[in-house]
C-alpha positions as CSV (number, residue, x, y, z in Angstrom):
1,Q,-5.2,-17.0,0.3
2,V,-6.1,-13.4,-0.2
3,Q,-6.9,-11.8,-3.6
4,L,-6.3,-8.1,-4.0
5,V,-7.4,-5.4,-6.5
6,E,-6.1,-1.9,-6.3
7,S,-7.9,1.3,-7.5
8,G,-7.8,5.0,-7.1
9,G,-4.6,5.9,-9.1
10,G,-4.5,8.8,-11.5
11,L,-2.7,11.9,-12.7
12,V,-2.4,14.7,-10.2
13,Q,-0.3,17.8,-9.6
14,A,2.4,18.2,-7.0
15,G,0.9,19.1,-3.7
16,D,-2.4,17.3,-4.4
17,S,-3.8,14.4,-2.5
18,L,-5.0,11.0,-3.6
19,R,-6.5,8.0,-1.9
20,L,-5.7,4.5,-3.1
21,S,-7.9,1.5,-2.2
22,C,-7.3,-2.2,-2.3
23,A,-10.3,-4.5,-2.3
24,A,-9.7,-8.0,-0.9
25,S,-11.3,-11.3,-1.0
26,G,-10.5,-14.2,1.3
27,P,-9.4,-14.1,4.9
28,F,-8.2,-10.4,4.7
29,S,-8.4,-9.7,8.5
30,A,-5.8,-12.4,9.3
31,Y,-3.0,-10.8,7.3
32,E,-0.6,-7.9,7.6
33,V,-1.0,-5.9,4.4
34,A,1.2,-3.3,2.8
35,W,1.7,-0.9,0.0
36,F,4.8,-1.1,-2.3
37,R,5.6,1.0,-5.4
38,Q,7.7,0.7,-8.4
39,A,8.8,3.6,-10.6
40,L,9.8,3.1,-14.2
41,G,13.3,1.7,-14.4
42,K,13.6,1.3,-10.6
43,E,13.3,-1.6,-8.2
44,R,10.1,-2.1,-6.2
45,E,10.2,-0.3,-2.9
46,F,8.3,-0.5,0.4
47,V,5.8,2.3,1.2
48,A,3.8,1.3,4.3
49,T,2.4,-1.6,6.2
50,I,-0.3,-2.3,8.7
51,S,-0.7,-5.1,11.2
52,W,-3.6,-7.6,10.8
53,G,-5.4,-6.0,13.8
54,A,-4.7,-2.5,12.5
55,G,-2.9,-1.6,15.7
56,E,0.5,-1.0,14.3
57,T,1.8,0.7,11.2
58,H,5.3,1.4,9.7
59,Y,6.3,3.8,6.9
60,A,9.2,4.3,4.6
61,D,11.0,7.5,5.6
62,S,10.3,9.0,2.2
63,V,6.5,9.0,2.8
64,K,6.3,9.4,6.6
65,D,4.1,12.4,7.6
66,R,2.6,12.5,4.1
67,F,1.0,9.1,3.6
68,T,-1.4,7.2,5.9
69,I,-2.2,3.5,5.7
70,A,-5.4,2.2,7.1
71,R,-7.6,-0.8,6.8
72,D,-11.3,-1.7,7.3
73,N,-11.5,-5.4,8.0
74,A,-15.3,-5.4,7.9
75,K,-15.1,-4.0,4.3
76,K,-12.0,-6.1,3.5
77,T,-10.3,-3.0,2.2
78,L,-6.9,-1.4,2.5
79,Y,-6.3,2.3,2.0
80,L,-3.4,4.6,1.4
81,Q,-4.1,8.3,1.8
82,M,-1.4,10.3,0.1
83,N,-1.1,14.0,0.8
84,N,1.4,16.6,-0.5
85,L,2.3,14.4,-3.4
86,K,5.6,14.9,-5.1
87,P,6.8,14.0,-8.6
88,E,9.1,11.4,-7.1
89,D,6.0,9.6,-5.8
90,T,5.2,8.7,-9.4
91,A,5.0,4.9,-9.6
92,V,2.8,1.9,-9.9
93,Y,1.4,1.2,-6.5
94,Y,0.8,-2.4,-5.4
95,C,-1.0,-3.8,-2.3
96,A,0.2,-7.0,-0.9
97,A,-0.7,-9.5,1.9
98,K,1.8,-11.2,4.0
99,T,2.3,-14.9,3.5
100,T,1.9,-15.8,7.1
101,P,-1.4,-15.0,8.9
102,Y,-1.5,-13.4,12.4
103,S,2.1,-12.3,12.3
104,S,3.5,-10.8,15.5
105,Y,5.8,-8.4,13.7
106,L,5.7,-6.0,10.8
107,T,8.0,-6.3,7.9
108,S,9.0,-4.1,4.9
109,D,10.6,-7.0,3.0
110,A,8.6,-7.8,-0.1
111,R,9.7,-11.4,0.0
112,N,7.4,-11.9,3.0
113,F,4.3,-11.0,1.0
114,G,2.8,-13.8,-1.0
115,S,-0.3,-12.2,-2.5
116,W,-0.2,-9.1,-4.8
117,G,-2.6,-7.0,-6.7
118,Q,-2.1,-5.9,-10.3
119,G,-1.1,-2.4,-9.4
120,T,-2.5,1.1,-10.0
121,Q,-0.6,4.0,-11.7
122,V,0.0,7.2,-9.8
123,T,1.5,10.1,-11.8
124,V,2.4,13.4,-10.1
125,S,3.3,16.3,-12.4
126,S,5.4,19.2,-11.3
């Protein structure tokens, strides 16, 4: 089982950049990992995911071309580089590891992720 701890959130202005990190313990390199977010009063939504081998990625349309997901398996760390941030990106951001190791397909369904971090707040002012 993988344990996850996010960091890097904060208060920024629209147009700024921010990089989130997610430090893992356990067999990190075996699992697809993803970022989700939840804005106040809204449901949790998928942001981006990356395969266990880092060869494949998938993004929500709302963040495509602005956000980049990456992982360093040697450091057991997941990243989310967020550029050109918008007020609608304001949310608590969570990293998550898929329940099944060495998965052959990517998924954006949160029900497939069994390990979650505690979240980090990102606030974008206009």
